[in-house]
N, C-alpha and C positions, 0 to 999 in steps of 0.2 A: 166676441162671437160665442154665444152660449147655446142658442137654439137655432138649429139649421134644418132646412128642408132641402131634399134632393129629389128631383124628378129623374126618371130613367134610372133609378137606383139599382135595379137588378142587372143592368147592362155592363158592358166591358169597363168603361170609365167609372161608372157608378160604383162598381164593386171595389175598385182601387180607392176611390174617394172615401167610401164608407170605412175602409180599413184605416185610412189616414186619420179621419175624424174620430173614430172610436179609440184609436191609439192616443189621441189627445184628450179623451174623456168628454168630448162634445156631444150633447144630446141631439139626436138626428131623427127627423121624420123622413122615412125612406118611401117614396111613392113609386109604384110600379103599375103597369097595366097588362101588357101582353106576355112579358117574361115573368115567371114566378120568381120569388126570392131565391137566392143561391142557398146551397147547403150550409150547415154549420161550418165555421163558428159565427158567421155574421148574423144568422138567424137567432143565435142564442145570446147575443149582446143585449144587455139590459138598456144600454144607451140608444138603441136603434128601435124605432117604432115603425114596423112595416105596415103600409096601408095601400090597398088597391084603389086607384083613382083614375077616372077618365077625365083628362084635362079638357076635353071638348064639351063635356056636358055636366060634370059634377060641380057642386058648390065649392069653389076654391077658397073663398074667404075663411071658412072655418078651419081649413088645413093650414093656411098661412098665418092665422092669428098668433101673435107672440113670437114669430120667427124673425131673428136678426138678419139672416142671410138665406136666400134661395139660390141654389145651384140648379140651373135648368139644363139638364143633359139630354132629356128625352127628345127624340127626333126620328125622322125617316130618311134613309140615305138612298132611295131608289134613283137609279141613273137612266131608266128607260124614258121614252118620250111619248108613250101612249096616254090617252085621256085619263085612264084610271090612275096611273102613276102621278100625273100632274095634279089631279084632284086630291090624292092622298098627301102629296107634298104640301099643297096649299093648306089643307086642314091640320096636319100634324105639325108642320114646321112654322106655319104662319099664324093660323087662327089660334092654335093652342098657346103659342107664345104670347099673342096679344091678350088672351084671357088671363094668363099668368101675370103679365106685366100690369094689367089693370088691378088685379088682386094684390100684387106686391105694393103698388102705389097706395092703395087703401090701407094696407097693413103697415106701411112704413118700413118695409123690408128692403134690404139691398138685394138686387138681382144680378147674378153672374151667369151670363149666357154663353154656352158652348156653341159657337157658330161653326164655320168650316173654312179652310183655305180655299175651298171651291167658290166662296163668295168673291174671290179676287184672283182666280188662277187663269183667267183668260187675257186676251189682249195680244194683238199681232206684234211679234218681235220683242216682247217684253221678257227680258232675261232676269232682272231683279225686281221683285214685287214687294211693295210695302203697302201701307194703309192708303196711300194716295194714288197708287198705280195698280192696274189690273182690274178686271171685271169678271162677272160670272159667265162661264161658258156652257153651263148645263142648266137644266130645269132645277136640279137639286141646288146648285149654287145660287140660282135666282131666288129660290124660296128662302134660303138663308139670308140673302141680302135684303129681301122684303121684311123678314123678321127683324133684322138690325135697324132698318129704317123705322119700323114701328116703335122699337125701343127708344130711338132718338126722339120721336114724337112724344112718348110718355115722359122722357127725360125733361122735355120742355115744361111738362106739367108738374115736375118735382120728383119723378122716380130716380133713385140712385141705382145706376146700372153699370156694368162693365161687360164688354164683349171680347172673347178670345177666339181667334181663328187659328186653330191648331193645324199643323201639317199632318202627314200620314202617321197615325198612332199605331204602336205595336207594344206587345208585352204579354205577361202571363194572363191566362184565362181568355186568350184570343187566338183564333185561327184565321189568319189573313195572308196577305201577300208575302210577309216575311217568312211564314211557315213554308209556303210554296217555294220560296227562294232557298231556304235552308235544305229542304228535301232535295231540290235539284242539285245543289252543291254537294250534298252527301252522296248522291248517286253518281256523281261525275257527269251529270247531264246538263250542267249550265255552261253557256259560252257567252262571251261578250260580243255585243254588236257595236261596232265603232271602237274608239280607243278606251272607253270605260272611264273617261275623266269627267263625264257629266255629273252634276250634283244630284244627290239623292235627297229625299224629303222626309225620311223616317224620323220619328220622335218618340222617345220612350215614355210610356203612359205614366209612370210614377213621377217623372219630371214635370209632366203636364199637370198632374194632380197638385204637386207642390205649388205650381204657378196659380192654379185656381184658388187655393187657400190664401196665397199671398196677396192677390189682387182684391180678394174679398175684404181684407182688413186694412187696405192701404187707401187713405182718403184721396191721394193723388189720382187714383184710377177711376174716380167718379166720372161717369158718362164718357168713357173713353173706349175706343175700339183698337184692338191690338192684333197684329200678326204674331203668332206664337210658334216658334220653331227652334230646333237645335241648330248648331253650326253645320253648314253643308259638308257632306262627305262624298268624295267621288265614288261612283258605283264600283270601280275596280277595288278601291280600298275597303268598301263595305263587304264585298264578296271575299276578300282575303281575310277579313276579320271573322267572318262566318266560318271559313275553312279552318282557321286556327282554333276556334272553339270546338269544331267537330273533329279536330286532329286528322284532317285529310289534306291532300295537296290542293293548293288553290288552282282554279281553272286557268289554263293558259291559252286555250283555243279561242280565236276571235274571228269575226268576219266583218267586212266593210258594211257600213250602214245601207248603202245602195243595194247590196246583195240581200241583206236582211229584209228590206222593204219588198223586194221581189219575191222572196220566199213567203213573207207574210201575206202578200196579195194572192199568191198561189194557194196558200192554206185557206184564205177566205173563200175562194171559189170552190175548193173541194168541200169545205165545211158547209157551205150553203147547199151544194148539190147533194151531199150525203146526209145532211142534217145531223152532223155530229160535231162536237167541239174538238178543236185541235190546239196544241200548246202554243202555236205562234199565229199571229195575225198582224195586220198593218197597225191596228190600234195598240197592240202590245209592243211592237217594235218602236213606235213613237214614244210610248211611255218609258221604255227601257233606255232610250237615247235622248229624252228631253232634258235640256240643261237650263233649268230655271232655279234661281235662288230666292229664298224668302227672307226678308230683312226683319229682324226682331229688335232693331235699334231703339224704337220708341219704347217698347216694353222694358228693355234693359235700362234705359234712361230713367224711367219712372220707378221701377222696383229694384233695380240693381241686379247683378249676376247672382246666381244661387242654385245652379243646376247640380243636384247631388250625384247624379249617375252619368249622364251623357250617353250617346248612342252606343259606344263600344261596351261599356259596362252593362247597359240595358240589353244588348244582344247576348252577352254571356249569361245573364240571369234568365232571359227568355228561353234560350236554347236549353239551359238546365231544366226549366219547367217543361219544355217539350219532351224531354227524356222521361221525366217523372210521370207525365201524363200519357206516355206511350205513343206520342205522335210522331216520333222519329226513332 
C-alpha cells in the first residue's frame, strides 16, 4: 500500500487516519468538500495532497489513477425523516459511493468503505447483532445498506472492496455523546436509569483506524462486510471509568426504567409545548437503557485480535484531550 486516497479526509475519522498513514510514510491524496483541511501539522505534511472534490459531479477517474487503496469515509449522518434529508442521504451516501466504486473498479483500486452499525441496528428483540442479523431502522441506516448492496454488485464485476460497520466512535477532535456524558459525570448530574448493566457501544477511533488499515492490506477481507466494535462494556462500568479519569466520585443515584420513561414522556410534552430542548426524552431513555451487543467475531477470525487501546485507554486519552481543548 504505497498510494492511498481518502474521502472525507478533513472529518473526524479522516484526521486520525491521515495521522496514521503519514506516520507510516504513505503518500495520501486527501479529498475534502464541505469541511476545510485541518490546521497544521497535517496541512504541512509533504506526503499529503489536499484536494477539494465533489464526489457527485467531479471527474473521479483522474483522482483515483494510480491509487492502491481508496478509504471512503465521506458521508452524511442525518437522522431526520423529512424529504430534504432523505434526498441528501441518497445523494451523499448512495450515489457518491456508486460513482466512487465505478471509478475504483476502472482504476483497479481496493475500496474500503466506512458504513455504519445503523445498517444493521434494527430488528425486534435482537440482542446480539452480527452480519447476518439485524436490519436498518432509520433512513440513514437504509442509505448505508443501499451503498453496501451497490458495492456487492460492483464486486461481482471485479471490484475489490471491504465494508466496515463501526459502532459509536469517539476520540480526540470530536465533540459527541461521550463529551456530554463526561460533562454530566463531572457536574454530578448523571444518574443511571435501570441497573446500568446494559452494554454500551462506544469504540475508540484510533482502534477503528488501525482496523481500516489492516483490512486494506489483508486479502482475506476481499468483498467482505464486517461488524466492527470493541468488547461490550456495561454502562455502569463506563461511567465509573469516566469518573476515575475525572477524579470525581462515581454516580450512585439511579431510578427504575419505568420511572425514567415516565419522566422522559413528560419532558417530551413540555419540550413540544415550549419548543425548547430538555436533557431527557423517551428516545434518550431508550438509548440509555438499550441492551444490544454487536459481534465482531467474523472480523477477529479474518484479521485476528489487535486492538492497541481499548475503550478504557481510549477514554483516558480522550478526556485528556477534552482538558487540553478547554471542553471540560
